[in-house]
C-alpha positions in Angstrom: 38.8 22.9 71.8 37.1 20.2 72.0 33.7 21.8 71.7 35.1 23.1 68.3 35.5 19.8 67.3 32.3 18.3 68.3 30.5 21.3 66.8 31.9 20.4 63.2 31.2 16.9 63.7 27.8 17.6 64.5 27.5 20.1 61.5 29.1 16.8 59.4 26.3 14.5 60.6 23.8 16.8 59.6 24.9 17.3 56.1 25.5 13.9 55.3 21.2 12.8 55.1 20.9 16.2 53.5 23.6 15.0 50.7 22.4 11.8 50.8 18.6 12.8 49.8 20.0 15.5 47.1 21.9 12.4 45.6 18.3 10.4 46.0 16.5 12.8 44.3 19.1 13.5 41.5 19.0 9.9 40.6 15.1 9.7 40.6 14.8 13.0 38.5 17.6 11.7 36.0 15.3 8.2 35.8 12.2 9.9 35.3 13.7 12.1 32.7 15.2 8.5 30.7 12.0 7.4 30.9 9.9 10.1 29.6 12.3 10.1 27.0 12.2 6.9 25.8 8.1 6.9 26.3 8.1 9.8 24.0 10.5 8.3 21.4 8.0 5.0 21.5 5.2 7.3 21.0 6.9 9.2 17.9 7.6 5.8 16.2 4.2 4.6 16.8 2.4 7.7 15.2 5.6 7.8 12.4 4.4 4.6 11.4 0.7 5.0 11.4 0.4 8.2 9.8 0.1 8.4 6.0 1.1 12.0 4.2 -2.3 13.9 4.6 -3.9 12.2 7.6 -2.2 14.9 10.3 -2.2 18.7 9.8 -2.3 21.3 12.3 -3.8 24.5 12.2 -1.3 27.0 13.6 -0.6 30.2 14.3 2.9 32.0 14.0 2.9 33.3 17.6 1.9 30.1 19.4 4.6 28.4 21.3 2.5 25.2 21.5 2.8 25.2 17.9 6.6 25.4 17.6 6.9 22.5 20.2 4.6 20.5 17.9 6.5 21.1 14.9 9.6 20.4 16.3 8.5 17.0 18.0 7.0 16.0 14.8 10.2 16.9 12.9 12.5 15.3 15.7 10.4 12.0 15.5 9.9 12.5 11.6 6.2 12.1 11.8 4.7 13.1 8.2 2.4 16.5 8.8 1.1 19.2 6.8 0.5 22.8 8.2 -1.5 25.9 7.8 -1.1 29.3 9.7 -4.0 31.4 10.3 -2.6 34.7 9.9 -1.3 33.6 6.0 -4.1 31.6 4.8 -8.0 33.0 5.0 -8.9 29.1 4.1 -6.8 27.9 7.3 -8.7 31.0 9.4 -12.2 30.1 8.0 -11.4 26.2 9.2 -10.5 27.3 12.7 -13.2 29.5 13.0 -15.9 26.7 11.3 -14.3 24.4 14.0 -15.4 27.0 16.7 -11.9 26.4 18.5 -11.0 29.2 20.9 -7.1 28.9 19.6 -4.4 26.9 18.1 -3.0 24.6 17.8 -6.1 22.6 16.3 -4.6 19.1 15.2 -6.8 17.2 12.6 -5.9 13.0 12.9 -7.3 11.7 9.9 -9.9 14.6 10.1 -11.2 14.8 13.9 -9.6 18.1 15.7 -7.7 17.9 18.3 -7.4 20.9 20.4 -3.8 21.5 21.6 -0.9 18.6 21.6 -0.9 15.7 23.0 1.3 12.8 21.3 -0.7 10.2 23.3 -3.9 11.3 22.0 -3.1 11.5 18.7 -1.3 7.9 19.1 -4.7 7.0 20.5 -6.5 8.5 17.6 -4.6 6.6 15.2 -5.1 3.8 16.9 -1.4 3.1 17.8 -1.9 3.7 21.4 -0.5 0.8 23.7 -3.2 -1.7 24.7 -4.7 -1.1 27.7 -5.4 -4.1 30.5 -9.2 -2.9 30.7 -10.9 -4.8 28.1 -14.7 -4.5 27.3 -16.9 -7.2 28.4 -17.8 -8.7 24.8 -14.4 -9.1 24.1 -12.4 -12.4 24.1 -10.6 -13.4 27.1 -7.7 -14.1 24.2 -7.7 -10.5 22.9 -4.2 -9.2 22.2 -4.6 -6.9 19.9 -5.0 -2.9 20.4 -7.9 -3.0 17.9 -9.6 -5.2 20.6 -8.8 -3.4 23.5 -11.4 -1.2 25.3 -12.3 2.7 24.4 -13.4 5.1 27.0 -16.6 3.9 28.5 -15.7 -0.2 28.1 -17.0 0.3 23.8 -15.2 -1.8 22.0 -12.5 0.4 20.1 -13.9 -1.3 16.8 -17.0 0.9 17.6 -15.4 4.3 18.6 -15.7 6.9 16.3 
């Protein structure tokens, strides 16, 4: 009888670390999901505040899953945008071909095309991305505005296309 009790006690001791690890993973996962949700909300608010009607346009396809995701994201964050479908609109199809894009979606941010859907990239194009720590050598040390932070290659943002 004592061997059976010892065996059950050992089994319980082995389960406890796995339960603790499982609980830790669950807490970390929930924390990451909350952080990502908060980050997406902040990006959405910045984009919605920065974009004027007509400045954000999506060339999409009726069968494009990413287009559907982008459309829902724009609606959820109340971002003003327009959309054309290549299957329904010959001018939309011609524009996609002129851009030489391999597929949809193509997001036009103030006339500049971006292949795919990336809210942080849209925010960057609108000049609403959070300030970066890296500031170009030519910027003053007191630079705190996002418009004065560095673009890729340490070019002052004002000089970015």
